C-alpha positions in Angstrom: -7.6 21.2 -24.2 -4.5 20.8 -22.0 -1.2 19.1 -23.6 1.9 17.5 -22.8 4.3 19.9 -25.0 5.8 21.6 -21.7 7.0 18.3 -20.3 8.2 16.9 -23.4 10.3 20.1 -23.8 11.8 19.7 -20.6 12.7 15.9 -21.4 13.4 15.0 -17.7 11.1 14.2 -14.8 8.6 17.1 -14.7 5.7 17.4 -12.0 2.6 19.6 -12.4 1.4 21.1 -9.1 -2.1 22.9 -8.5 -4.1 23.7 -5.6 -7.6 23.6 -4.3 -9.4 25.7 -1.7 -8.1 29.4 -1.8 -11.5 30.8 -1.9 -13.8 29.1 0.5 -14.8 30.1 3.9 -14.1 26.7 5.5 -11.7 23.9 5.3 -8.1 23.8 4.5 -6.3 24.2 1.2 -5.3 21.0 -0.5 -2.6 20.9 -3.2 -1.6 17.9 -5.4 1.6 16.9 -7.3 1.4 14.5 -10.5 4.2 13.2 -12.4 4.0 11.0 -15.4 7.1 8.7 -15.7 6.3 7.4 -19.2 4.0 9.9 -20.6 0.4 10.3 -20.6 -1.4 7.2 -21.2 -3.7 7.7 -24.4 -6.8 6.7 -23.0 -6.2 9.3 -20.3 -5.2 12.1 -22.0 -8.3 13.3 -23.4 -9.7 13.0 -20.3 -7.8 15.5 -18.6 -8.7 19.2 -18.0 -9.3 21.5 -15.3 -11.0 19.9 -12.6 -13.5 23.0 -12.7 -14.7 22.0 -16.2 -15.4 18.3 -15.4 -18.7 17.0 -13.9 -18.0 15.1 -10.8 -18.6 11.7 -12.0 -15.9 12.5 -14.8 -13.2 13.7 -12.1 -13.9 10.8 -9.9 -13.1 8.5 -12.9 -10.0 10.4 -13.6 -9.0 10.4 -10.3 -9.3 6.5 -10.2 -7.6 6.0 -13.2 -4.5 8.1 -12.1 -3.9 6.2 -9.0 -4.2 3.0 -10.9 -1.4 3.2 -12.9 2.2 2.6 -11.4 4.0 4.9 -13.8 2.2 7.9 -12.4 3.3 9.5 -8.9 1.1 11.5 -7.1 1.8 13.6 -4.0 -0.9 15.1 -1.9 -0.8 17.4 1.1 -3.0 20.3 2.8 -2.4 23.5 4.8 -4.7 23.5 7.5 -7.1 26.1 8.5 -5.0 27.2 11.4 -2.0 28.0 9.2 -4.2 29.9 6.9 -5.1 32.0 9.9 -1.3 32.3 11.0 0.2 33.0 7.5 -2.2 34.1 5.1 -4.2 31.9 2.1 -1.1 32.5 -0.6 1.5 31.5 2.0 -0.8 28.5 3.4 -1.3 27.5 -0.3 2.3 27.4 -1.3 3.0 25.6 2.0 0.6 22.7 0.6 2.4 22.9 -2.6 5.8 22.1 -1.1 4.5 19.4 0.8 2.8 17.7 -2.2 6.0 17.9 -4.2 7.9 16.5 -1.2 5.7 13.3 -1.0 6.3 12.4 -4.4 8.3 9.2 -4.3 10.9 10.5 -6.9 12.3 14.1 -7.0 11.1 16.2 -9.9 13.9 18.1 -12.1 11.0 20.6 -12.8 8.1 21.8 -11.4 4.9 23.3 -13.3 3.1 25.7 -11.2 -0.5 26.8 -12.0 -0.5 30.4 -11.4 1.9 33.2 -11.6 3.7 32.4 -8.4 5.8 29.4 -7.1 7.6 28.7 -3.8 10.8 27.1 -3.4 10.4 23.4 -4.3 14.4 22.8 -4.2 14.5 22.5 -7.9 13.4 24.8 -11.0 10.1 25.6 -11.2 7.9 27.3 -14.0 4.7 29.1 -13.5 1.9 28.5 -16.3 -1.1 31.1 -16.0 -4.4 29.0 -16.7 -1.9 25.7 -16.3 -4.9 23.6 -15.3 -6.3 24.0 -19.1 -3.0 24.1 -20.4 -0.7 21.3 -19.3 -1.7 17.6 -18.6 0.2 17.2 -15.6 -1.3 20.3 -13.9 -4.6 19.4 -15.1 -4.1 15.8 -13.4 -3.0 17.7 -10.2 -6.2 20.1 -10.3 -8.4 17.0 -10.5 -6.8 14.9 -7.7 -6.6 18.0 -5.1 -10.3 18.8 -6.3 -11.6 15.1 -5.4 -9.5 14.9 -2.1 -11.1 18.0 -0.9 -14.3 17.6 -2.2 -14.3 14.3 -0.2 -12.7 15.9 2.9 -15.6 18.6 3.2 -18.3 15.9 2.7 -16.9 14.3 5.6 -16.7 17.4 7.7 -20.5 18.0 6.9 -21.4 14.8 8.8 -20.0 16.4 11.8 -21.2 19.7 11.4 -24.4 19.5 9.4 -26.4 22.5 8.2 -23.7 24.4 6.4 -23.9 22.2 3.1 -20.4 21.3 2.9 -21.4 18.2 1.1 -22.6 20.6 -2.0 -21.0 23.7 -1.4 -17.3 22.3 -0.4 -17.0 25.3 2.0 -17.2 28.0 -0.6 -19.5 31.2 0.4 -22.8 30.4 -1.3 -26.0 31.9 -0.4 -27.1 28.8 2.0 -23.7 28.7 3.4 -23.7 32.4 4.4 -27.1 32.1 5.6 -26.0 29.0 8.0 -23.1 31.3 9.1 -25.6 33.6 10.3 -27.9 31.5 11.8 -25.4 29.0 13.4 -22.2 31.0 13.7 -18.9 29.9 13.1 -17.3 26.4 13.3 -13.7 25.1 14.2 -13.1 24.8 10.5 -14.3 28.2 9.3 -11.6 30.8 8.5 -12.3 33.3 11.1 -9.7 35.7 9.7 -11.5 36.1 6.4 -13.3 39.4 6.0 -16.6 37.9 4.9 -16.9 35.2 7.9 -15.9 38.0 10.3 -18.6 40.1 8.9 -21.4 37.2 8.5 -20.8 36.1 12.1 -19.9 38.9 14.3 -22.9 41.0 13.4 -25.6 38.4 13.9 -23.8 35.3 15.9 -24.4 34.9 19.7 -20.8 34.0 20.0 -18.4 36.6 21.2 -15.9 38.1 18.9 -13.3 36.5 21.1 -14.7 33.0 20.6 -15.0 33.9 16.7 -11.5 35.0 16.4 -10.1 31.8 17.8 -8.1 29.9 14.9 -8.9 26.3 14.1 -6.6 23.1 13.8 
């Protein structure tokens, strides 16, 4: 389980940052930054973990409790499919992280980042590999980002039914791949991803020119 040792060791304002959505074939990448101004409430600490390890109902409950506390600051941001196409998925994820930190109402003195690379936040940053399982602030950020992105993909699925985004969140499940082969690309698919190109260009009635257009 994650703990608060790195945040305590610093002694100042520490924000945990994580992103969700590097791997999907569709949708934006979403990042969240979470900063506990007075430590982690005892009733919440035991329920924070890597969002991928939590059942949806537990994620939703933790998400609501994080937002309910006035001593917990949260910033959320995204990088669009067009930005993923324009740059690359790593750079787009870093853009989302920078924007999330910038949306915190107070500037952190240290940013803890899940992974082995961090963008420039305008303050010191520390990379923590597997941070969403090791640091409570990063775990909280992973939950916020996951819930926000899943909700977004569910809304998009209402406009673009058939791809199962309400279930797969845009990841390349067999059902999603089959829908791409049958229905072609949408404005929310990452056309620059090799998997998308291979699935669509070989079977879709859309022309390669249309399939390569970046989405917004």
